[in-house]
N, C-alpha and C positions, 0 to 999 in steps of 0.2 A: 859382550851379553846381547841376549836377545829380544827380542819389543816385552813379552813378561815380567823379565829381569830387572827392566828398566822402570827409572819411576816416566811417569811423561812426560812430563817440565824438561828429558833432555830432549824430546822429541817434538816441544808443543816451538819452541824456540825459531829454529832453522823452517816453522813450517808456515807459521802465525803470517808469512804473507800471503801464503799461497787461498786462496778461497775462491770460492767460484761465483762472484758480479749476480745478486739480486735472490740469492739467499746465504752467503754469506755459508759456506761452508767448510770448516775446519777442519783438516785434515786431522789434523787432532784430536777430534771426535769421534772419526774416526778407530783411530788407537786406539782408547774411551776402551769403547764397545767390544774390540778385538776385546781387548785385558780384560775385562766383566767376563766374554762369554769363554773364554780356556779358563779361567776359575772354573764356571760353572761348567762346560765342559770333564775339565779335570776329576771334578766330585762323579760325575755318572764313567767317566773313564771312556767318550770316544762323544762326537760329535764329526758334525758338518756346518761351516760358517759360507754362505754361498750370497756373495753379494753384487748390486745388480749395478752395472756398470751402464755402457752406452756405445753400441760402434761406433759413438764417436769422439771415444778412444783409444782404435785403432785407426780408424780413416776417418781424420781428421776436414772440415769444410770450413772453406773463406768465412772469417766476418764471428768464431767461434769459438775464439782460442781460449781463455777463460776452463768454458762450459769443458770443452775439448780436453783438455789440460789437467782437466777436473776425476776427467773421467780416466785420461793416460795414467794417472796418478795411481787410484784405484782400481786398479787394473795389476799397475807396478810391487800394487803393497801387498796386494791379494798376495802375486803368484813367490813375492818371496816370502809371507807367515806359511806358503805351503808348505817347506821345508824345514824355518824353524818349528809348526805344531803336530807333524808327523810321526814326529818320533813318538810323540800325547796319545796318537789315533783319533789325531781331531783333522778335517780334511777343511782345505779352502780354491773352491773358487767358483769363477766370478763370472755373471750373466752381461753381455753384451749388446742387447736389442733394440735392433733399428728402430723410428718412429714407431709411438705404441700412444695409443687415444687419450690420452689421457687430457686431465686441465690443460698443465703444462703444455702439450703438444697444438693448446687446442688456440693459445694465448700466441707465440708461433708463427701457429694456422693467420689469423686475425694480424699480427707483425710482417707476415707478406705481405696480404692481400691490400695492406696498410701504406704498405713500399716500391708496392706492383703494379696495384692500382685493378690485380685480381680480384676478383668474387672466394670468396673464402672458398667456395667450393673446388677452385678453379688450382687455390693456395695446396687445401687438404692434398685435391688428386697430384698435383710436382712433388711435395713429399714422398706420400705412397708409391710415387715411378725411383724411386730410389730406390727403391728396396727388390728383392729379385721375387715375392710377395706379390709387385704391382696393388700392394696395399696397409694401411698402419694397421699393426699387433693388437688383439685385442692385449689387455692387462689378464685375462683368466688365462693368455697363453703363453704371457711371460709365469704370472702362478704357477703351471699345469709344471711347466723345466723347475722351478724352483722348487718346488712338490715332491718330486724326482728325484733332486738331490739332496737334499736330507732325506732321504728316506733308507730304508735297508737296501735297495734291489742297489743303490746309485755309491753301496759302502767302499767297490775297488776306482770307483771318480775321485781325483786331487791333481791339484794344478793348475786345469783348462782355461781358458776362456776359452769361452764359447757365446759363439759371434748368435741371433737368432736374430734372423734375415728372411726371414720362412721359407717357403719352397711352392713351386710352379703345380 
């Protein structure tokens, strides 16, 4: 049976131990959202689910195992569900942005500064240097990608893992 045909409890048990420390985000919760959205989109006759994971789900970094694994799981789940939902006219795409200027990134910058003795500005610059763009992404840049993927113009896009790494 496919995801929408299962009782969510069938997914909860194997996923219960899978969580991101700091937010305790259960993958079963994401499945619940998928299921709700699936039936809503069925009523509309079409739709597109856009998940936002992280580049960390594609390119892992040291000392980030729980975060990397949780993002890789979102990517894998999205890629699996694209095939299950496509026959219903529902697309699934996952965005994988590099560091975005958010409160979470600000906390990471503060931890880096604390651990290394660098200033917050130097710590942010170190994160920015990991991106081809050489800076943090702005939330509006990620939102623009989501808006495009949810639009009619992107109807042919399905099942993609899209890194948002910026361009120079």
